[in-house]
Rosetta silent file (secondary structure, phi, psi, omega in degrees, C-alpha in Angstrom):
SEQUENCE: MSELVVKFDDKIVVGLNETYVVANVSDYDHYIFVNVEPVDNFTPDIITKFAFEKSVTFVGANLRVSNTRTVNTVNLDFYTISFKNMFLNMHVNDTESLWLDFISEEKLRTFKQLVLTLKPEDNLRGLNKLNNTHYIINMKNFGDKITMTYLRKDIILEPIFEEEEEVKLVEEIVAVELEFSQEQAPLVEEEPIVDEVKVIEEDEVKVIEEESLEEPVVEEESLEEPVVEEESLEEPVVEEESLEEPVVEEESLEEPVKKKRTYNKKKKV
SCORE:     score description
SCORE:     0.000 S_00000001
   1 L     0.000  108.766 -173.751   -1.967   -8.989  -24.442 S_00000001
   2 L  -128.892   15.434  179.727   -2.794  -12.650  -24.946 S_00000001
   3 L   -73.147  144.421  177.197   -6.453  -12.676  -26.078 S_00000001
   4 L   -87.687  159.251  179.114   -7.280  -14.713  -29.170 S_00000001
   5 L   -86.716  134.939  178.523   -9.154  -13.349  -32.155 S_00000001
   6 E   -85.569  138.990  178.198  -12.751  -14.472  -32.578 S_00000001
   7 L   -69.682  128.546  176.699  -13.774  -15.724  -35.992 S_00000001
   8 L  -147.524  106.661 -170.790  -16.110  -13.323  -37.759 S_00000001
   9 L   -76.351  -30.931 -175.182  -16.531  -13.893  -41.472 S_00000001
  10 L   -86.235   80.455  179.472  -18.615  -10.868  -42.368 S_00000001
  11 E  -123.627  153.078  179.108  -15.869   -8.232  -42.405 S_00000001
  12 E  -132.090  157.972  178.434  -15.132   -5.393  -44.806 S_00000001
  13 E   -98.203  133.625 -176.733  -12.108   -3.237  -45.566 S_00000001
  14 E  -130.224  144.178  174.811  -12.420    0.487  -44.946 S_00000001
  15 L    98.135  173.049 -177.914  -10.085    3.396  -45.625 S_00000001
  16 H   -72.005  137.326  178.699   -7.224    4.169  -47.917 S_00000001
  17 H    58.030   31.869  177.684   -4.935    1.241  -48.840 S_00000001
  18 H    53.768   46.654 -176.111   -7.194   -1.142  -46.901 S_00000001
  19 L   -67.855  -40.038 -173.350   -5.981    0.342  -43.636 S_00000001
  20 E  -119.161  147.340  174.241   -8.880   -0.848  -41.455 S_00000001
  21 E  -123.482  123.958 -176.706  -10.898   -4.022  -41.212 S_00000001
  22 E  -129.348  164.158  176.057  -14.301   -3.779  -39.508 S_00000001
  23 E   -77.301  137.930  179.418  -17.341   -5.975  -38.932 S_00000001
  24 L   -81.687   68.825 -178.290  -20.107   -5.514  -41.491 S_00000001
  25 L  -124.138  131.434 -176.076  -22.673   -4.694  -38.811 S_00000001
  26 L  -108.204 -157.460 -179.481  -25.056   -1.742  -39.112 S_00000001
  27 L    64.879   59.866  174.429  -27.676    0.032  -36.970 S_00000001
  28 L  -103.351  148.310  177.709  -25.494    2.616  -35.249 S_00000001
  29 L  -104.671   -6.560  177.318  -26.897    5.675  -33.538 S_00000001
  30 E  -165.901  151.469  177.936  -23.679    7.743  -33.528 S_00000001
  31 E  -128.252  129.080  178.590  -20.174    7.791  -34.977 S_00000001
  32 E  -125.269  130.841  173.346  -17.132    9.281  -33.211 S_00000001
  33 E  -127.402  135.004 -171.920  -13.649    9.503  -34.639 S_00000001
  34 E  -126.390  122.891  176.578  -10.688   10.720  -32.584 S_00000001
  35 L    60.624   22.468 -179.960   -7.252   11.722  -33.918 S_00000001
  36 L   -85.784  126.764 -177.974   -7.931    9.961  -37.227 S_00000001
  37 L   -69.105  136.527  178.997   -5.911   11.460  -40.051 S_00000001
  38 H   -59.637  -29.475 -177.648   -8.018   12.751  -42.978 S_00000001
  39 H   -67.564  -17.145  178.984   -5.636   11.072  -45.416 S_00000001
  40 H   -70.328  -20.678  178.461   -6.801    7.700  -44.120 S_00000001
  41 L    60.234   22.670 -177.711  -10.159    8.371  -45.819 S_00000001
  42 H   -70.419  -49.301 -173.840  -11.801    6.272  -43.132 S_00000001
  43 H   -61.601  -49.939  178.464  -14.653    8.600  -42.213 S_00000001
  44 H   -59.460  -36.202 -177.791  -15.997    9.282  -45.736 S_00000001
  45 H   -71.041  -43.601 -177.184  -15.770    5.588  -46.510 S_00000001
  46 H   -69.228  -31.566  179.322  -17.456    4.371  -43.306 S_00000001
  47 H   -67.814  -34.121  178.886  -20.287    6.898  -43.670 S_00000001
  48 H   -73.465  -24.335 -177.425  -21.107    5.575  -47.116 S_00000001
  49 H   -89.278  -33.998 -178.226  -21.217    1.989  -45.839 S_00000001
  50 L  -123.523  148.895  177.832  -23.225    2.520  -42.640 S_00000001
  51 L   -91.405  124.298  179.999  -26.085    4.841  -41.797 S_00000001
  52 L  -114.499   15.704  178.389  -25.356    7.043  -38.801 S_00000001
  53 L    53.806   36.267  178.939  -28.457    9.233  -38.931 S_00000001
  54 L    58.275   26.606  178.769  -26.217   12.214  -39.642 S_00000001
  55 L  -108.604   97.525 -178.410  -24.723   11.923  -36.136 S_00000001
  56 E  -131.506  132.269  178.689  -20.989   12.311  -36.472 S_00000001
  57 E  -124.786  128.120  176.675  -18.582   13.754  -33.902 S_00000001
  58 E  -109.239  130.139  176.448  -14.966   14.593  -34.586 S_00000001
  59 E  -123.274  122.499 -178.871  -12.524   15.051  -31.729 S_00000001
  60 L   173.180 -166.307 -179.055   -9.017   16.213  -32.553 S_00000001
  61 L    56.762 -108.585 -176.596   -6.780   19.143  -33.353 S_00000001
  62 L   -89.055    0.022 -178.793   -7.166   21.451  -30.320 S_00000001
  63 L  -123.504  134.697 -177.001   -9.511   19.134  -28.433 S_00000001
  64 E  -123.997  162.273  175.260   -8.528   15.803  -26.929 S_00000001
  65 E   -98.399  133.028  179.575  -10.280   12.893  -25.226 S_00000001
  66 L  -149.453 -176.931 -179.252   -9.305   12.208  -21.628 S_00000001
  67 L   -81.280  -11.588  179.005  -10.758   10.921  -18.356 S_00000001
  68 L  -124.822  160.446  179.914  -11.672   14.451  -17.232 S_00000001
  69 L  -105.586  118.278  179.230  -13.517   17.341  -18.838 S_00000001
  70 L  -133.632 -167.896  178.708  -11.549   20.566  -19.131 S_00000001
  71 L   -64.568  -33.347 -175.022  -11.169   23.443  -21.552 S_00000001
  72 L  -109.338    0.432 -177.345   -9.038   21.280  -23.856 S_00000001
  73 E  -135.267  153.616  173.934  -10.390   17.785  -23.136 S_00000001
  74 E  -128.272  151.379 -179.394  -13.692   15.882  -23.216 S_00000001
  75 L  -107.685    4.074  177.868  -14.523   12.595  -21.501 S_00000001
  76 L    64.457   13.666  179.582  -17.328   11.521  -23.906 S_00000001
  77 H   -63.286  -34.812  178.473  -19.760   11.117  -20.999 S_00000001
  78 H   -57.898  -40.175 -176.567  -22.411   13.071  -22.917 S_00000001
  79 H   -77.615  -39.417  179.967  -22.298   10.491  -25.697 S_00000001
  80 H   -68.508  -19.823  175.534  -22.158    7.388  -23.494 S_00000001
  81 H   -87.780  -35.076 -173.189  -25.321    8.651  -21.747 S_00000001
  82 H   -86.903  -24.746 -175.362  -27.174    9.739  -24.890 S_00000001
  83 L  -126.638  157.328 -175.490  -26.378    6.816  -27.212 S_00000001
  84 L  -126.466   -9.099 -178.081  -26.310    3.037  -26.876 S_00000001
  85 L  -140.636   67.388 -175.403  -24.930    1.687  -30.185 S_00000001
  86 E   -93.861  160.676  171.918  -22.020    3.861  -31.248 S_00000001
  87 E  -113.592  127.174 -178.523  -19.115    3.289  -33.603 S_00000001
  88 E  -124.300  128.413  171.233  -15.750    4.603  -32.348 S_00000001
  89 E  -120.574  116.250 -173.557  -12.513    4.960  -34.264 S_00000001
  90 E  -137.024  132.105  167.926   -9.739    6.288  -32.036 S_00000001
  91 E   -92.576  113.342 -171.868   -5.989    6.683  -32.262 S_00000001
  92 L   -87.782  119.142  174.038   -4.973    6.320  -28.637 S_00000001
  93 L  -116.073 -148.740 -174.006   -2.207    8.589  -27.392 S_00000001
  94 H   -65.625  -53.747 -177.653   -1.365    9.830  -23.894 S_00000001
  95 H   -69.720  -34.286  177.880   -4.635   11.509  -22.878 S_00000001
  96 H   -67.030  -29.355  175.569   -6.762    8.895  -24.634 S_00000001
  97 H   -62.130  -38.860  177.021   -4.922    6.232  -22.622 S_00000001
  98 H   -63.143  -41.623  178.119   -6.249    7.901  -19.463 S_00000001
  99 H   -60.669  -44.200 -178.952   -9.772    7.771  -20.870 S_00000001
 100 H   -68.473  -32.183  179.233   -9.411    4.094  -21.653 S_00000001
 101 H   -69.452  -35.757 -170.610   -7.966    3.391  -18.205 S_00000001
 102 H  -104.808  -10.758  179.497  -10.798    5.048  -16.270 S_00000001
 103 L   -67.533  144.017 -179.151  -13.916    4.438  -18.371 S_00000001
 104 L   -81.714  160.863  177.827  -16.324    1.934  -16.823 S_00000001
 105 H   -65.839  -32.693  178.146  -17.374   -1.305  -18.497 S_00000001
 106 H   -60.975  -42.948  179.420  -20.956   -0.055  -18.527 S_00000001
 107 H   -71.627  -33.188  178.145  -19.942    2.931  -20.652 S_00000001
 108 H   -62.852  -31.345 -178.829  -17.799    0.749  -22.903 S_00000001
 109 L   -70.893  -10.774  175.800  -20.896   -1.287  -23.754 S_00000001
 110 L   -75.907   -9.097  176.089  -22.469    1.779  -25.383 S_00000001
 111 E   -99.649  114.447  178.364  -20.009    1.232  -28.256 S_00000001
 112 E   -70.016  -39.249  179.717  -21.199   -1.511  -30.576 S_00000001
 113 E  -141.537  138.131  177.809  -17.894   -1.498  -32.488 S_00000001
 114 E  -128.679  139.181  170.597  -14.523    0.077  -31.740 S_00000001
 115 E  -118.547  110.836 -175.957  -11.436    0.464  -33.882 S_00000001
 116 E  -116.961  128.774  175.072   -8.492    1.358  -31.644 S_00000001
 117 E  -110.139  115.887 -171.038   -4.967    2.086  -32.814 S_00000001
 118 E  -159.400  177.846  171.316   -2.624    1.935  -29.849 S_00000001
 119 L  -102.529  110.494 -175.316    0.371    0.419  -28.096 S_00000001
 120 H   -55.039  -37.951 -176.633   -0.970   -2.521  -26.084 S_00000001
 121 H   -66.548  -18.604  178.753    1.801   -2.354  -23.491 S_00000001
 122 H   -96.116   -1.194 -174.436    0.731    1.207  -22.608 S_00000001
 123 L  -136.883   36.117 -175.336   -2.972    0.377  -22.305 S_00000001
 124 H   -63.161  -39.976 -177.671   -3.170   -2.918  -20.446 S_00000001
 125 H   -62.901  -45.805  179.640   -5.723   -1.724  -17.904 S_00000001
 126 H   -67.851  -39.047 -179.215   -8.165   -0.498  -20.538 S_00000001
 127 H   -68.182  -31.944  176.262   -7.705   -3.537  -22.774 S_00000001
 128 H   -64.470  -36.781  176.424   -8.428   -5.876  -19.869 S_00000001
 129 H   -69.230  -39.857  178.549  -11.800   -4.141  -19.421 S_00000001
 130 H   -62.192  -32.398  178.216  -12.488   -4.366  -23.145 S_00000001
 131 H   -64.764  -20.634  177.810  -11.917   -8.122  -22.991 S_00000001
 132 H   -86.311  -18.667 -175.061  -14.914   -8.308  -20.646 S_00000001
 133 H  -114.699  -24.092 -174.303  -17.239   -6.358  -22.940 S_00000001
 134 E  -136.357  163.434  172.634  -16.049   -6.984  -26.508 S_00000001
 135 E  -109.059  146.485  172.457  -14.384   -9.560  -28.734 S_00000001
 136 E   -83.370  126.192  178.273  -11.367   -8.894  -30.941 S_00000001
 137 E  -111.708  -10.635  178.352  -12.267   -9.698  -34.548 S_00000001
 138 E  -163.615  144.582  174.014   -9.154   -8.306  -36.244 S_00000001
 139 E  -136.460  140.017 -178.196   -5.622   -7.098  -35.488 S_00000001
 140 E  -152.960  146.175  177.770   -3.232   -5.384  -37.852 S_00000001
 141 E   -68.356  143.661  175.618    0.018   -3.455  -37.655 S_00000001
 142 E  -142.833   87.416 -175.559   -0.128    0.299  -37.926 S_00000001
 143 L    63.210 -125.584  178.308    3.389    1.719  -37.784 S_00000001
 144 L   -91.429   10.793  179.592    4.677    1.239  -34.246 S_00000001
 145 E  -120.286  179.955  177.519    1.134    0.534  -33.020 S_00000001
 146 E  -123.331  132.669  173.635   -1.527   -2.113  -33.472 S_00000001
 147 E   -95.616  120.870 -175.638   -4.975   -1.491  -34.914 S_00000001
 148 E  -120.757  129.484  179.187   -7.514   -3.674  -33.107 S_00000001
 149 E  -103.766  123.962 -178.111  -11.164   -4.029  -34.086 S_00000001
 150 E  -112.917  139.901  175.099  -13.590   -4.860  -31.244 S_00000001
 151 E  -125.051  134.110 -175.949  -17.204   -6.019  -31.550 S_00000001
 152 E   -59.318  143.838 -170.646  -19.557   -6.051  -28.577 S_00000001
 153 H   -65.325  -26.667 -179.597  -20.114   -9.512  -27.137 S_00000001
 154 H   -70.675  -14.003  178.226  -23.903   -9.494  -27.516 S_00000001
 155 H   -78.652  -32.120 -179.096  -23.411   -9.417  -31.303 S_00000001
 156 L  -109.297   98.685 -174.711  -21.516  -12.731  -31.289 S_00000001
 157 L   -74.721  -36.831 -179.197  -23.630  -15.187  -29.348 S_00000001
 158 L  -124.464   84.852 -176.074  -21.454  -18.260  -29.927 S_00000001
 159 L   -70.308  138.553  174.754  -17.853  -17.116  -30.285 S_00000001
 160 L  -122.412  117.035 -178.139  -15.393  -19.407  -31.994 S_00000001
 161 E   -81.095  143.379  177.720  -11.776  -18.484  -31.455 S_00000001
 162 L   -64.262  149.498 -179.662   -9.321  -18.893  -34.265 S_00000001
 163 L   -62.543  148.055 -172.703   -6.913  -21.778  -33.900 S_00000001
 164 H   -58.275  -36.370 -177.832   -3.737  -20.907  -32.070 S_00000001
 165 H   -72.108  -15.189  179.235   -1.510  -21.594  -35.038 S_00000001
 166 H   -95.243   -8.395 -174.686   -3.518  -19.114  -37.101 S_00000001
 167 L  -101.189  132.099  172.314   -3.427  -16.377  -34.508 S_00000001
 168 L  -107.499  118.005  178.262   -0.594  -13.883  -34.172 S_00000001
 169 L   -74.709  165.852 -176.260   -0.585  -12.217  -30.798 S_00000001
 170 H   -58.948  -43.661  179.929    0.400   -8.603  -30.454 S_00000001
 171 H   -60.817  -37.462 -179.060    3.833   -9.455  -29.088 S_00000001
 172 H   -70.764  -37.713 -179.880    4.476  -11.755  -32.029 S_00000001
 173 H   -64.086  -45.082  179.099    3.334   -9.171  -34.549 S_00000001
 174 H   -62.462  -41.416 -179.362    5.657   -6.556  -33.116 S_00000001
 175 H   -64.213  -40.472 -179.936    8.533   -9.030  -33.071 S_00000001
 176 H   -65.749  -42.788  179.939    7.950   -9.971  -36.726 S_00000001
 177 H   -63.582  -40.771  179.764    7.807   -6.335  -37.766 S_00000001
 178 H   -64.950  -42.088  179.105   11.002   -5.549  -35.895 S_00000001
 179 H   -64.735  -39.662  179.713   12.788   -8.489  -37.463 S_00000001
 180 H   -64.044  -42.754 -178.907   11.565   -7.457  -40.930 S_00000001
 181 H   -65.918  -34.466  179.206   12.776   -3.889  -40.470 S_00000001
 182 H   -69.898  -34.453  178.451   16.180   -5.116  -39.341 S_00000001
 183 H   -68.659  -35.160 -178.494   16.499   -7.353  -42.407 S_00000001
 184 H   -75.352  -28.058 -177.018   15.676   -4.447  -44.702 S_00000001
 185 L   -73.797  134.546  178.739   18.126   -2.066  -43.091 S_00000001
 186 L   -67.616  140.441  179.579   21.658   -2.196  -44.568 S_00000001
 187 L   -84.066  128.383  179.731   24.286   -3.505  -42.245 S_00000001
 188 L  -116.229  117.459  179.622   27.089   -1.040  -41.580 S_00000001
 189 L   -83.572  123.754  179.446   30.254   -2.436  -40.086 S_00000001
 190 L   -82.747  134.278  177.704   31.812   -0.042  -37.670 S_00000001
 191 L   -76.316  134.778 -179.927   35.580    0.309  -37.857 S_00000001
 192 L   -67.567  138.608  178.594   37.260   -0.360  -34.541 S_00000001
 193 L   -91.636   96.581 -173.255   38.825    2.684  -32.944 S_00000001
 194 L   -72.704  -35.233 -174.188   42.245    1.328  -32.120 S_00000001
 195 L   -63.648  -29.944 -175.025   43.701    4.540  -30.729 S_00000001
 196 L   -88.875   -5.233 -177.707   41.190    4.711  -27.941 S_00000001
 197 L   -94.709  125.350  179.354   41.663    1.125  -26.851 S_00000001
 198 L  -105.968  118.645 -179.362   44.260    0.589  -24.162 S_00000001
 199 L   -89.156  127.089 -178.771   45.627   -2.929  -23.936 S_00000001
 200 L  -102.454  120.264  177.486   46.621   -3.907  -20.426 S_00000001
 201 L   -75.106  157.714 -178.546   49.382   -6.463  -20.120 S_00000001
 202 H   -63.028  -34.174 -177.958   49.170   -9.125  -17.463 S_00000001
 203 H   -66.009  -25.713 -176.593   52.306   -7.773  -15.760 S_00000001
 204 H   -82.669  -11.527 -177.085   50.643   -4.453  -15.280 S_00000001
 205 L   -81.045  124.444  178.262   47.695   -5.938  -13.517 S_00000001
 206 L   -98.473  127.219  178.614   47.999   -5.650   -9.783 S_00000001
 207 L   -81.395  118.591 -179.872   46.247   -8.201   -7.755 S_00000001
 208 L  -100.027  118.770  179.195   44.465   -6.422   -5.014 S_00000001
 209 L   -67.688  133.998  179.002   43.787   -8.506   -2.043 S_00000001
 210 L   -68.750  137.092  177.656   40.259   -8.299   -1.036 S_00000001
 211 L   -65.591  141.855 -179.677   39.786   -6.709    2.213 S_00000001
 212 L   -61.535  128.934 -179.917   38.711   -9.080    4.840 S_00000001
 213 L   -91.720    1.206  179.631   35.001   -8.965    5.145 S_00000001
 214 L   -67.979  139.952  179.521   35.096  -10.535    8.537 S_00000001
 215 L   -71.345  137.739  179.025   33.632   -8.321   11.087 S_00000001
 216 L   -62.586  145.058  179.452   36.197   -7.068   13.559 S_00000001
 217 L   -78.409  116.467 -179.826   36.089   -8.720   16.912 S_00000001
 218 L  -106.732  123.796  178.681   34.784   -6.190   19.293 S_00000001
 219 L   -68.309  122.747 -178.912   35.245   -6.893   22.906 S_00000001
 220 L   -73.792  135.055  176.346   31.904   -6.738   24.404 S_00000001
 221 L   -69.648  141.460 -179.366   31.667   -4.529   27.344 S_00000001
 222 L   -62.193  126.157 -179.290   30.746   -6.305   30.450 S_00000001
 223 L   -91.084   -1.128  179.317   27.092   -5.973   30.917 S_00000001
 224 L   -68.301  138.784 -179.804   27.277   -7.022   34.546 S_00000001
 225 L   -71.203  137.543  179.861   26.167   -4.311   36.780 S_00000001
 226 L   -63.621  144.318 -179.736   28.952   -2.942   38.912 S_00000001
 227 L   -76.578  118.143 -179.885   28.863   -4.059   42.495 S_00000001
 228 L  -108.020  122.877  179.352   27.854   -1.102   44.501 S_00000001
 229 L   -67.777  121.512 -178.796   28.431   -1.298   48.172 S_00000001
 230 L   -70.655  134.114  177.007   25.183   -0.729   49.748 S_00000001
 231 L   -69.965  140.655 -179.647   25.242    1.988   52.234 S_00000001
 232 L   -63.811  126.949 -178.577   24.433    0.839   55.666 S_00000001
 233 L   -90.982   -1.486  179.873   20.873    1.598   56.322 S_00000001
 234 L   -68.854  137.063 -179.168   21.292    1.194   60.029 S_00000001
 235 L   -69.355  138.481  179.877   20.590    4.352   61.796 S_00000001
 236 L   -63.616  143.295  179.946   23.651    5.774   63.448 S_00000001
 237 L   -75.210  116.470  179.586   23.806    5.266   67.134 S_00000001
 238 L  -108.047  123.329  179.506   23.201    8.598   68.679 S_00000001
 239 L   -66.172  120.689 -178.858   24.011    8.924   72.235 S_00000001
 240 L   -72.885  134.943  176.404   20.892    9.964   73.859 S_00000001
 241 L   -69.962  140.611 -178.880   21.238   12.943   75.999 S_00000001
 242 L   -62.513  124.308 -179.146   20.489   12.241   79.534 S_00000001
 243 L   -92.800    2.780  178.737   16.995   13.233   80.137 S_00000001
 244 L   -67.492  137.711 -179.826   17.412   13.129   83.861 S_00000001
 245 L   -67.089  139.012  179.629   16.654   16.376   85.378 S_00000001
 246 L   -63.754  143.387  179.666   19.707   18.040   86.741 S_00000001
 247 L   -75.134  116.116 -179.522   20.042   17.871   90.438 S_00000001
 248 L  -109.016  124.011  178.676   19.330   21.293   91.753 S_00000001
 249 L   -69.896  119.730 -179.215   20.217   21.991   95.228 S_00000001
 250 L   -70.618  136.292  177.242   17.179   23.265   96.820 S_00000001
 251 L   -73.582  141.703 -178.864   17.657   26.430   98.576 S_00000001
 252 L   -70.483  124.966 -178.320   16.939   26.224  102.199 S_00000001
 253 L   -90.727   -0.033  179.220   13.663   27.728  102.835 S_00000001
 254 L   -69.197  138.356 -179.995   14.227   27.948  106.505 S_00000001
 255 L   -67.272  142.678 -178.979   14.233   31.389  107.740 S_00000001
 256 L   -68.130  143.012  179.713   17.628   32.486  108.912 S_00000001
 257 L   -77.993  119.597 -178.187   18.117   32.548  112.613 S_00000001
 258 L   -89.915  129.053  176.443   18.430   36.078  113.711 S_00000001
 259 L   -81.915  127.700  179.025   20.798   36.721  116.478 S_00000001
 260 L   -78.900  132.686  177.006   19.362   38.956  119.035 S_00000001
 261 L   -79.369  138.689  177.790   21.491   41.848  119.952 S_00000001
 262 L  -104.106  130.559 -179.933   22.057   42.337  123.605 S_00000001
 263 L  -109.082  121.387  176.002   22.079   45.741  124.970 S_00000001
 264 L   -84.300  115.583 -179.710   23.891   46.305  128.199 S_00000001
 265 L   -82.010  130.312  176.849   21.997   48.865  130.041 S_00000001
 266 L   -83.829  134.664  178.316   24.202   51.157  131.969 S_00000001
 267 L   -78.768  137.009  178.958   23.117   51.715  135.383 S_00000001
 268 L   -76.436  138.300 -179.710   22.571   55.187  136.306 S_00000001
 269 L   -90.764    0.000    0.000   24.730   56.317  139.046 S_00000001
């Protein structure tokens, strides 16, 4: 959070023990306060200073503000649609951080003045949007949070930022508060617990040689392809069977010569 505070002279103190500082600007159409403790006396005081046309909404106790509307949460969309110049005082916790993260800049402009008590480091996204729509006119510590008063930019036509040496940024304020609290707190010297401390003599220290970090030399396997004897692709010589027709002795077709039998005729005596 590194935005500077804009000079705005017309400011008033509101609440118990001058807790809040706001711009003395009127003409609001609605007032919403969220998680504001009654003991702060902010609401009764602000109502007496500004006219809100009897339009006051309290969100707290069993109902919270968030980016979604559920049984236990509201997103204030009804108000950002119905009103255009609202005053919002909100203590930002976990669910309110979601609301601030997801609300659009258009809806933020429906709030003429906002008083937000929060942890800047938990709400960077929302605060960056607020820097586009509003000016910071006051910052003050509030416990472990920061109370920041924003005024819409159309109200301050010619902004004049306070000189750097007069401005305390949020980080610086937190650092100063932390330093102050540490100075106020009594210093307690802790007694050393000797029994639990083991003194190691130099002789007892064993020097452990560091293991070599060199990568072991790994013999690379030969990537050459093994020589494979190519099988002979020549077709085997096959002795061709003789295709000559076998010589067949032709049978003699000549008719056999028949021997004539001779009959000796006996002469009759």
